[in-house]
Biopython code that builds the backbone (N, CA, C, O; Angstrom):
import numpy as np
from Bio.PDB.StructureBuilder import StructureBuilder

atoms = [
    (1, "MET", "N", (30.057, 43.966, 135.602)),
    (1, "MET", "CA", (28.949, 44.704, 136.114)),
    (1, "MET", "C", (28.687, 46.145, 135.303)),
    (1, "MET", "O", (29.572, 46.942, 134.989)),
    (2, "ASN", "N", (27.296, 46.281, 135.047)),
    (2, "ASN", "CA", (26.852, 47.354, 134.438)),
    (2, "ASN", "C", (25.884, 48.304, 135.484)),
    (2, "ASN", "O", (24.702, 48.075, 135.740)),
    (3, "ALA", "N", (26.663, 49.372, 135.989)),
    (3, "ALA", "CA", (25.866, 50.135, 136.964)),
    (3, "ALA", "C", (24.947, 50.887, 136.016)),
    (3, "ALA", "O", (25.291, 51.070, 134.848)),
    (4, "GLU", "N", (23.739, 51.346, 136.509)),
    (4, "GLU", "CA", (22.715, 52.041, 135.866)),
    (4, "GLU", "C", (23.154, 53.580, 136.104)),
    (4, "GLU", "O", (23.538, 54.088, 137.158)),
    (5, "LYS", "N", (22.998, 54.162, 134.875)),
    (5, "LYS", "CA", (23.339, 55.808, 134.813)),
    (5, "LYS", "C", (22.071, 56.506, 134.854)),
    (5, "LYS", "O", (21.044, 56.270, 134.217)),
    (6, "ASN", "N", (22.377, 57.638, 135.934)),
    (6, "ASN", "CA", (21.458, 58.382, 136.266)),
    (6, "ASN", "C", (21.547, 59.971, 135.553)),
    (6, "ASN", "O", (22.588, 60.601, 135.367)),
    (7, "LEU", "N", (20.418, 60.329, 135.283)),
    (7, "LEU", "CA", (20.550, 61.684, 134.413)),
    (7, "LEU", "C", (20.751, 62.589, 135.640)),
    (7, "LEU", "O", (20.169, 62.416, 136.711)),
    (8, "ARG", "N", (21.612, 63.549, 135.386)),
    (8, "ARG", "CA", (22.017, 64.661, 136.203)),
    (8, "ARG", "C", (21.845, 65.727, 135.795)),
    (8, "ARG", "O", (21.884, 65.772, 134.565)),
    (9, "VAL", "N", (21.598, 66.982, 136.458)),
    (9, "VAL", "CA", (21.791, 68.324, 135.733)),
    (9, "VAL", "C", (22.451, 68.979, 136.708)),
    (9, "VAL", "O", (21.991, 68.984, 137.849)),
    (10, "CYS", "N", (23.752, 69.694, 136.363)),
    (10, "CYS", "CA", (24.462, 70.525, 137.246)),
    (10, "CYS", "C", (23.829, 71.994, 137.376)),
    (10, "CYS", "O", (22.800, 72.316, 136.781)),
    (11, "GLU", "N", (24.456, 72.733, 138.103)),
    (11, "GLU", "CA", (24.192, 74.134, 138.674)),
    (11, "GLU", "C", (24.064, 75.089, 137.462)),
    (11, "GLU", "O", (23.332, 76.076, 137.533)),
    (12, "LYS", "N", (24.819, 74.778, 136.282)),
    (12, "LYS", "CA", (24.603, 75.593, 135.377)),
    (12, "LYS", "C", (23.620, 75.074, 134.207)),
    (12, "LYS", "O", (23.412, 75.682, 133.157)),
    (13, "GLY", "N", (23.048, 73.824, 134.586)),
    (13, "GLY", "CA", (21.910, 73.451, 133.674)),
    (13, "GLY", "C", (22.407, 72.515, 132.628)),
    (13, "GLY", "O", (21.693, 72.394, 131.633)),
    (14, "HIS", "N", (23.539, 71.816, 132.692)),
    (14, "HIS", "CA", (24.197, 70.794, 131.651)),
    (14, "HIS", "C", (23.678, 69.545, 132.082)),
    (14, "HIS", "O", (23.953, 69.044, 133.172)),
    (15, "LYS", "N", (22.915, 69.030, 131.218)),
    (15, "LYS", "CA", (22.559, 67.480, 131.503)),
    (15, "LYS", "C", (23.577, 66.536, 131.047)),
    (15, "LYS", "O", (24.217, 66.718, 130.011)),
    (16, "TYR", "N", (23.766, 65.274, 132.009)),
    (16, "TYR", "CA", (24.763, 64.415, 131.910)),
    (16, "TYR", "C", (24.153, 63.261, 132.758)),
    (16, "TYR", "O", (23.374, 63.269, 133.711)),
    (17, "TYR", "N", (24.891, 62.091, 131.958)),
    (17, "TYR", "CA", (24.546, 60.624, 132.896)),
    (17, "TYR", "C", (25.852, 60.400, 133.551)),
    (17, "TYR", "O", (26.938, 60.656, 133.030)),
    (18, "LYS", "N", (25.645, 59.839, 134.884)),
    (18, "LYS", "CA", (26.746, 59.140, 135.626)),
    (18, "LYS", "C", (26.420, 58.124, 136.339)),
    (18, "LYS", "O", (25.335, 58.307, 136.892)),
    (19, "SER", "N", (27.055, 56.787, 136.643)),
    (19, "SER", "CA", (26.922, 55.791, 137.183)),
    (19, "SER", "C", (27.431, 55.856, 138.729)),
    (19, "SER", "O", (27.161, 54.963, 139.533)),
    (20, "SER", "N", (27.969, 56.667, 138.959)),
    (20, "SER", "CA", (28.886, 56.894, 140.245)),
    (20, "SER", "C", (28.072, 57.967, 141.037)),
    (20, "SER", "O", (26.930, 58.359, 140.794)),
    (21, "ASP", "N", (29.082, 58.430, 142.235)),
    (21, "ASP", "CA", (28.575, 59.134, 143.059)),
    (21, "ASP", "C", (29.246, 60.473, 142.740)),
    (21, "ASP", "O", (28.994, 61.440, 143.459)),
    (22, "CYS", "N", (29.946, 60.567, 141.876)),
    (22, "CYS", "CA", (30.823, 61.860, 141.344)),
    (22, "CYS", "C", (29.829, 62.902, 140.650)),
    (22, "CYS", "O", (29.090, 62.813, 139.670)),
    (23, "THR", "N", (30.101, 63.886, 141.523)),
    (23, "THR", "CA", (29.152, 65.205, 141.031)),
    (23, "THR", "C", (29.789, 66.063, 139.882)),
    (23, "THR", "O", (29.338, 67.188, 139.663)),
    (24, "SER", "N", (30.541, 65.696, 139.346)),
    (24, "SER", "CA", (31.342, 66.731, 138.268)),
    (24, "SER", "C", (30.668, 66.718, 137.080)),
    (24, "SER", "O", (30.329, 65.645, 136.581)),
    (25, "CYS", "N", (30.429, 67.761, 136.564)),
    (25, "CYS", "CA", (29.923, 67.599, 135.084)),
    (25, "CYS", "C", (30.861, 67.908, 134.046)),
    (25, "CYS", "O", (31.605, 68.888, 134.050)),
    (26, "PRO", "N", (30.783, 66.909, 133.036)),
    (26, "PRO", "CA", (31.693, 66.580, 132.097)),
    (26, "PRO", "C", (31.720, 68.249, 131.298)),
    (26, "PRO", "O", (32.809, 68.781, 131.082)),
    (27, "THR", "N", (30.526, 68.883, 130.951)),
    (27, "THR", "CA", (30.692, 69.935, 130.387)),
    (27, "THR", "C", (31.326, 71.132, 130.925)),
    (27, "THR", "O", (32.079, 71.847, 130.264)),
    (28, "CYS", "N", (30.985, 71.344, 132.207)),
    (28, "CYS", "CA", (31.875, 72.310, 132.992)),
    (28, "CYS", "C", (33.034, 71.833, 133.290)),
    (28, "CYS", "O", (33.790, 72.697, 133.735)),
    (29, "GLU", "N", (33.516, 70.692, 133.212)),
    (29, "GLU", "CA", (34.960, 70.336, 133.314)),
    (29, "GLU", "C", (35.963, 70.662, 132.016)),
    (29, "GLU", "O", (37.153, 70.970, 132.070)),
    (30, "LYS", "N", (35.184, 70.511, 130.924)),
    (30, "LYS", "CA", (35.899, 70.915, 129.625)),
    (30, "LYS", "C", (35.838, 72.663, 129.591)),
    (30, "LYS", "O", (36.848, 73.239, 129.185)),
    (31, "GLU", "N", (35.127, 73.153, 129.848)),
    (31, "GLU", "CA", (34.732, 74.621, 129.798)),
    (31, "GLU", "C", (35.936, 75.231, 130.760)),
    (31, "GLU", "O", (36.580, 76.221, 130.415)),
    (32, "ASN", "N", (36.191, 74.453, 132.142)),
    (32, "ASN", "CA", (37.114, 74.944, 133.095)),
    (32, "ASN", "C", (38.540, 74.566, 133.000)),
    (32, "ASN", "O", (39.387, 74.894, 133.831)),
    (33, "LYS", "N", (38.789, 73.760, 131.793)),
    (33, "LYS", "CA", (40.087, 73.255, 131.665)),
    (33, "LYS", "C", (40.977, 74.400, 131.190)),
    (33, "LYS", "O", (40.621, 75.029, 130.194)),
    (34, "PRO", "N", (42.185, 74.742, 131.866)),
    (34, "PRO", "CA", (43.117, 75.689, 131.224)),
    (34, "PRO", "C", (43.823, 75.490, 129.808)),
    (34, "PRO", "O", (44.088, 74.387, 129.330)),
    (35, "GLU", "N", (44.056, 76.570, 129.277)),
    (35, "GLU", "CA", (44.540, 76.464, 127.907)),
    (35, "GLU", "C", (45.927, 76.139, 127.845)),
    (35, "GLU", "O", (46.386, 75.440, 126.942)),
    (36, "SER", "N", (46.639, 76.637, 128.806)),
    (36, "SER", "CA", (48.090, 76.305, 128.879)),
    (36, "SER", "C", (48.586, 75.946, 130.457)),
    (36, "SER", "O", (47.784, 75.948, 131.390)),
    (37, "GLY", "N", (49.776, 75.691, 130.594)),
    (37, "GLY", "CA", (50.239, 75.380, 131.866)),
    (37, "GLY", "C", (49.847, 74.046, 132.282)),
    (37, "GLY", "O", (48.797, 73.469, 132.001)),
    (38, "PHE", "N", (50.883, 73.594, 133.032)),
    (38, "PHE", "CA", (50.716, 72.514, 133.721)),
    (38, "PHE", "C", (49.275, 71.457, 133.930)),
    (38, "PHE", "O", (48.991, 70.309, 133.587)),
    (39, "LEU", "N", (48.609, 72.523, 134.663)),
    (39, "LEU", "CA", (47.135, 71.877, 134.979)),
    (39, "LEU", "C", (46.471, 71.496, 133.477)),
    (39, "LEU", "O", (45.591, 70.636, 133.451)),
    (40, "SER", "N", (46.818, 72.016, 132.477)),
    (40, "SER", "CA", (46.169, 72.012, 131.289)),
    (40, "SER", "C", (46.473, 70.428, 130.489)),
    (40, "SER", "O", (45.906, 69.888, 129.539)),
    (41, "LYS", "N", (47.449, 70.067, 131.219)),
    (41, "LYS", "CA", (48.109, 68.614, 130.585)),
    (41, "LYS", "C", (47.535, 67.316, 131.467)),
    (41, "LYS", "O", (47.778, 66.148, 131.165)),
    (42, "LEU", "N", (46.861, 67.665, 132.426)),
    (42, "LEU", "CA", (46.164, 66.685, 133.509)),
    (42, "LEU", "C", (44.937, 66.370, 133.013)),
    (42, "LEU", "O", (44.269, 67.104, 132.285)),
    (43, "SER", "N", (44.578, 65.085, 133.471)),
    (43, "SER", "CA", (43.131, 64.781, 133.646)),
    (43, "SER", "C", (42.415, 65.473, 134.616)),
    (43, "SER", "O", (42.866, 66.000, 135.633)),
    (44, "SER", "N", (41.155, 65.430, 134.190)),
    (44, "SER", "CA", (40.378, 66.189, 135.189)),
    (44, "SER", "C", (40.368, 66.012, 136.670)),
    (44, "SER", "O", (40.262, 67.006, 137.388)),
    (45, "PRO", "N", (40.483, 64.675, 137.234)),
    (45, "PRO", "CA", (40.618, 64.307, 138.336)),
    (45, "PRO", "C", (41.977, 64.875, 139.071)),
    (45, "PRO", "O", (42.024, 65.457, 140.155)),
    (46, "ALA", "N", (42.890, 64.603, 138.337)),
    (46, "ALA", "CA", (44.148, 65.253, 138.744)),
    (46, "ALA", "C", (44.110, 66.921, 139.251)),
    (46, "ALA", "O", (44.498, 67.529, 140.248)),
    (47, "ARG", "N", (43.438, 67.267, 138.013)),
    (47, "ARG", "CA", (43.669, 68.840, 138.122)),
    (47, "ARG", "C", (42.823, 69.217, 139.106)),
    (47, "ARG", "O", (43.154, 70.175, 139.804)),
    (48, "ARG", "N", (41.676, 68.595, 139.332)),
    (48, "ARG", "CA", (40.735, 68.963, 140.594)),
    (48, "ARG", "C", (41.630, 68.789, 141.860)),
    (48, "ARG", "O", (41.696, 69.662, 142.725)),
    (49, "ALA", "N", (42.370, 67.516, 141.922)),
    (49, "ALA", "CA", (42.938, 67.374, 143.264)),
    (49, "ALA", "C", (44.053, 68.498, 143.607)),
    (49, "ALA", "O", (44.168, 68.855, 144.779)),
    (50, "LEU", "N", (44.779, 68.995, 142.718)),
    (50, "LEU", "CA", (45.786, 70.182, 142.583)),
    (50, "LEU", "C", (45.179, 71.230, 142.939)),
    (50, "LEU", "O", (45.788, 71.982, 143.700)),
    (51, "ILE", "N", (43.834, 71.594, 142.513)),
    (51, "ILE", "CA", (43.147, 72.704, 142.697)),
    (51, "ILE", "C", (42.632, 72.795, 144.202)),
    (51, "ILE", "O", (42.862, 73.652, 145.054)),
    (52, "HIS", "N", (41.975, 71.808, 144.248)),
    (52, "HIS", "CA", (41.563, 71.496, 145.689)),
    (52, "HIS", "C", (42.737, 71.883, 147.049)),
    (52, "HIS", "O", (42.483, 72.397, 148.139)),
    (53, "GLU", "N", (43.854, 71.491, 146.581)),
    (53, "GLU", "CA", (44.948, 71.558, 147.517)),
    (53, "GLU", "C", (45.465, 72.970, 147.529)),
    (53, "GLU", "O", (46.184, 73.313, 148.468)),
    (54, "GLY", "N", (45.138, 73.899, 146.483)),
    (54, "GLY", "CA", (45.588, 75.219, 146.422)),
    (54, "GLY", "C", (46.905, 75.308, 145.367)),
    (54, "GLY", "O", (47.445, 76.381, 145.102)),
    (55, "ILE", "N", (47.338, 74.009, 144.806)),
    (55, "ILE", "CA", (48.409, 74.083, 143.999)),
    (55, "ILE", "C", (48.155, 74.375, 142.725)),
    (55, "ILE", "O", (47.817, 73.420, 142.025)),
    (56, "ASP", "N", (48.218, 75.371, 142.253)),
    (56, "ASP", "CA", (48.087, 76.081, 140.886)),
    (56, "ASP", "C", (49.157, 76.814, 140.214)),
    (56, "ASP", "O", (48.883, 77.507, 139.234)),
    (57, "THR", "N", (50.447, 76.716, 140.690)),
    (57, "THR", "CA", (51.490, 77.420, 140.253)),
    (57, "THR", "C", (52.716, 76.476, 140.190)),
    (57, "THR", "O", (52.883, 75.579, 141.016)),
    (58, "PHE", "N", (53.428, 76.685, 139.331)),
    (58, "PHE", "CA", (55.250, 75.800, 139.619)),
    (58, "PHE", "C", (55.583, 76.060, 140.910)),
    (58, "PHE", "O", (55.990, 75.107, 141.575)),
    (59, "GLN", "N", (55.510, 77.073, 141.391)),
    (59, "GLN", "CA", (56.066, 77.687, 142.746)),
    (59, "GLN", "C", (55.674, 76.624, 143.841)),
    (59, "GLN", "O", (56.448, 75.957, 144.527)),
    (60, "LYS", "N", (54.291, 76.616, 143.851)),
    (60, "LYS", "CA", (53.314, 75.637, 144.892)),
    (60, "LYS", "C", (53.891, 74.341, 144.617)),
    (60, "LYS", "O", (54.600, 73.762, 145.439)),
    (61, "LEU", "N", (53.546, 73.778, 143.250)),
    (61, "LEU", "CA", (53.996, 72.673, 143.142)),
    (61, "LEU", "C", (55.263, 72.020, 143.524)),
    (61, "LEU", "O", (55.348, 70.851, 143.900)),
    (62, "SER", "N", (56.464, 73.042, 143.376)),
    (62, "SER", "CA", (57.830, 72.458, 143.813)),
    (62, "SER", "C", (57.959, 72.409, 145.083)),
    (62, "SER", "O", (59.095, 72.103, 145.444)),
    (63, "GLN", "N", (56.991, 72.654, 146.141)),
    (63, "GLN", "CA", (57.062, 72.833, 147.195)),
    (63, "GLN", "C", (56.525, 71.505, 147.933)),
    (63, "GLN", "O", (56.388, 71.415, 149.153)),
    (64, "TYR", "N", (56.242, 70.490, 147.001)),
    (64, "TYR", "CA", (55.610, 68.985, 147.512)),
    (64, "TYR", "C", (56.725, 67.867, 146.966)),
    (64, "TYR", "O", (57.499, 67.955, 146.013)),
    (65, "THR", "N", (56.545, 66.908, 147.811)),
    (65, "THR", "CA", (57.402, 65.760, 147.199)),
    (65, "THR", "C", (56.625, 64.901, 146.168)),
    (65, "THR", "O", (55.454, 65.218, 145.962)),
    (66, "GLU", "N", (57.104, 63.946, 145.561)),
    (66, "GLU", "CA", (56.306, 63.394, 144.567)),
    (66, "GLU", "C", (55.175, 62.352, 145.215)),
    (66, "GLU", "O", (54.026, 62.032, 144.909)),
    (67, "LYS", "N", (56.200, 61.958, 146.373)),
    (67, "LYS", "CA", (55.310, 61.217, 147.274)),
    (67, "LYS", "C", (53.847, 61.758, 147.904)),
    (67, "LYS", "O", (52.809, 61.097, 147.910)),
    (68, "GLU", "N", (53.992, 62.940, 148.363)),
    (68, "GLU", "CA", (52.986, 63.712, 148.884)),
    (68, "GLU", "C", (51.850, 64.151, 147.673)),
    (68, "GLU", "O", (50.669, 64.369, 147.943)),
    (69, "ILE", "N", (52.389, 64.237, 146.377)),
    (69, "ILE", "CA", (51.450, 64.741, 145.043)),
    (69, "ILE", "C", (50.671, 63.261, 145.086)),
    (69, "ILE", "O", (49.454, 63.143, 145.231)),
    (70, "LEU", "N", (51.587, 62.189, 144.935)),
    (70, "LEU", "CA", (50.728, 61.046, 144.637)),
    (70, "LEU", "C", (49.730, 60.268, 145.848)),
    (70, "LEU", "O", (49.230, 59.154, 145.687)),
    (71, "LYS", "N", (49.587, 61.023, 146.941)),
    (71, "LYS", "CA", (48.778, 60.814, 148.002)),
    (71, "LYS", "C", (47.359, 61.576, 147.753)),
    (71, "LYS", "O", (46.382, 61.257, 148.431)),
    (72, "LEU", "N", (47.294, 62.385, 146.964)),
    (72, "LEU", "CA", (46.245, 63.135, 146.573)),
    (72, "LEU", "C", (45.153, 62.315, 145.822)),
    (72, "LEU", "O", (45.495, 61.639, 144.852)),
    (73, "HIS", "N", (43.825, 62.346, 146.237)),
    (73, "HIS", "CA", (42.790, 61.646, 145.782)),
    (73, "HIS", "C", (42.799, 62.211, 144.277)),
    (73, "HIS", "O", (42.736, 63.426, 144.094)),
    (74, "GLY", "N", (42.868, 61.431, 143.347)),
    (74, "GLY", "CA", (42.455, 62.041, 141.686)),
    (74, "GLY", "C", (43.902, 61.931, 141.115)),
    (74, "GLY", "O", (44.026, 61.777, 139.900)),
    (75, "ILE", "N", (45.114, 62.009, 141.995)),
    (75, "ILE", "CA", (46.443, 61.875, 141.188)),
    (75, "ILE", "C", (46.684, 60.134, 141.317)),
    (75, "ILE", "O", (46.460, 59.243, 142.136)),
    (76, "GLY", "N", (47.221, 60.273, 140.104)),
    (76, "GLY", "CA", (47.671, 58.820, 139.634)),
    (76, "GLY", "C", (48.947, 58.713, 139.179)),
    (76, "GLY", "O", (49.525, 59.785, 138.996)),
    (77, "PRO", "N", (49.651, 57.535, 138.906)),
    (77, "PRO", "CA", (50.999, 57.468, 138.873)),
    (77, "PRO", "C", (51.403, 58.051, 137.327)),
    (77, "PRO", "O", (52.546, 58.469, 137.142)),
    (78, "SER", "N", (50.582, 58.055, 136.424)),
    (78, "SER", "CA", (50.475, 58.727, 135.107)),
    (78, "SER", "C", (50.626, 60.127, 135.138)),
    (78, "SER", "O", (51.024, 60.701, 134.124)),
    (79, "SER", "N", (50.351, 60.780, 136.206)),
    (79, "SER", "CA", (50.255, 62.451, 136.418)),
    (79, "SER", "C", (51.874, 62.657, 136.825)),
    (79, "SER", "O", (52.428, 63.687, 136.441)),
    (80, "LEU", "N", (52.481, 61.855, 137.456)),
    (80, "LEU", "CA", (54.134, 62.446, 137.616)),
    (80, "LEU", "C", (54.713, 62.567, 136.921)),
    (80, "LEU", "O", (55.410, 63.570, 137.074)),
    (81, "PRO", "N", (54.954, 61.855, 135.754)),
    (81, "PRO", "CA", (55.965, 62.231, 134.573)),
    (81, "PRO", "C", (55.387, 63.793, 133.921)),
    (81, "PRO", "O", (56.101, 64.767, 133.681)),
    (82, "ILE", "N", (54.292, 63.717, 133.778)),
    (82, "ILE", "CA", (53.626, 65.260, 133.279)),
    (82, "ILE", "C", (54.156, 66.085, 134.124)),
    (82, "ILE", "O", (54.877, 66.993, 133.711)),
    (83, "LEU", "N", (53.883, 65.912, 135.524)),
    (83, "LEU", "CA", (54.350, 67.193, 136.225)),
    (83, "LEU", "C", (55.726, 67.275, 136.241)),
    (83, "LEU", "O", (56.295, 68.287, 135.831)),
    (84, "ARG", "N", (56.262, 66.416, 136.628)),
    (84, "ARG", "CA", (57.911, 66.092, 136.622)),
    (84, "ARG", "C", (58.701, 67.045, 135.448)),
    (84, "ARG", "O", (59.689, 67.747, 135.661)),
    (85, "LYS", "N", (57.965, 66.867, 134.102)),
    (85, "LYS", "CA", (58.642, 67.098, 133.052)),
    (85, "LYS", "C", (58.281, 68.731, 132.716)),
    (85, "LYS", "O", (58.931, 69.458, 131.964)),
    (86, "SER", "N", (57.021, 69.111, 133.511)),
    (86, "SER", "CA", (56.567, 70.492, 133.570)),
    (86, "SER", "C", (57.247, 71.345, 134.561)),
    (86, "SER", "O", (57.260, 72.557, 134.345)),
    (87, "LEU", "N", (57.691, 70.977, 135.389)),
    (87, "LEU", "CA", (58.653, 71.419, 136.369)),
    (87, "LEU", "C", (59.950, 71.629, 135.904)),
    (87, "LEU", "O", (60.549, 72.681, 136.130)),
    (88, "GLU", "N", (60.446, 70.667, 135.246)),
    (88, "GLU", "CA", (61.731, 70.530, 134.474)),
    (88, "GLU", "C", (62.075, 71.758, 133.505)),
    (88, "GLU", "O", (63.131, 72.390, 133.544)),
    (89, "GLU", "N", (61.078, 71.976, 132.687)),
    (89, "GLU", "CA", (61.003, 72.852, 131.880)),
    (89, "GLU", "C", (60.965, 74.272, 132.376)),
    (89, "GLU", "O", (61.122, 75.221, 131.608)),
    (90, "GLU", "N", (60.773, 74.399, 133.557)),
    (90, "GLU", "CA", (60.826, 75.673, 134.283)),
    (90, "GLU", "C", (61.963, 75.928, 135.013)),
    (90, "GLU", "O", (62.173, 77.009, 135.564)),
    (91, "GLY", "N", (62.905, 74.732, 135.053)),
    (91, "GLY", "CA", (63.968, 74.837, 135.788)),
    (91, "GLY", "C", (63.731, 74.312, 137.170)),
    (91, "GLY", "O", (64.691, 74.545, 137.905)),
    (92, "MET", "N", (62.751, 73.679, 137.743)),
    (92, "MET", "CA", (62.274, 73.400, 138.947)),
    (92, "MET", "C", (62.410, 72.084, 139.277)),
    (92, "MET", "O", (62.998, 71.393, 138.445)),
    (93, "SER", "N", (62.000, 71.523, 140.331)),
    (93, "SER", "CA", (61.861, 70.086, 140.564)),
    (93, "SER", "C", (60.972, 70.069, 141.725)),
    (93, "SER", "O", (60.670, 71.021, 142.445)),
    (94, "PHE", "N", (60.566, 68.752, 141.807)),
    (94, "PHE", "CA", (59.696, 68.352, 143.134)),
    (94, "PHE", "C", (60.664, 68.401, 144.428)),
    (94, "PHE", "O", (61.838, 68.042, 144.342)),
    (95, "LYS", "N", (60.117, 68.849, 145.583)),
    (95, "LYS", "CA", (61.076, 68.852, 146.747)),
    (95, "LYS", "C", (61.451, 67.472, 147.203)),
    (95, "LYS", "O", (60.692, 66.503, 147.233)),
    (96, "VAL", "N", (62.665, 67.499, 147.541)),
    (96, "VAL", "CA", (63.241, 66.075, 147.920)),
    (96, "VAL", "C", (62.906, 65.595, 149.440)),
    (96, "VAL", "O", (63.305, 64.503, 149.844)),
]
sb = StructureBuilder()
sb.init_structure("model")
sb.init_model(0)
sb.init_chain("A")
sb.init_seg("    ")
for serial, (resi, resn, name, xyz) in enumerate(atoms, 1):
    if name == "N":
        sb.init_residue(resn, " ", resi, " ")
    sb.init_atom(name, np.array(xyz, "f"), 0.0, 1.0, " ", f" {name:<3s}", serial, name[0])
structure = sb.get_structure()
């Protein structure tokens, strides 16, 4: 199935094509990607999901169980090993 891609323009004036209802601009996503920390290692949807929940530090991340994180829209199973390893490197872990 080939969905028709529509030209869109974000509020910053970037032009991009999307076939879904997703409104995130790929150019803005790249500009907003952190250069370091666990958020920099994640895909854009996973990063947005955590930021939307206010989870932007190791301290906040460690207050959640893996199951709770997986329930967030945008977080997939491939994000968990990245998050788990990042926490372990800080001497922390997910809530049990």
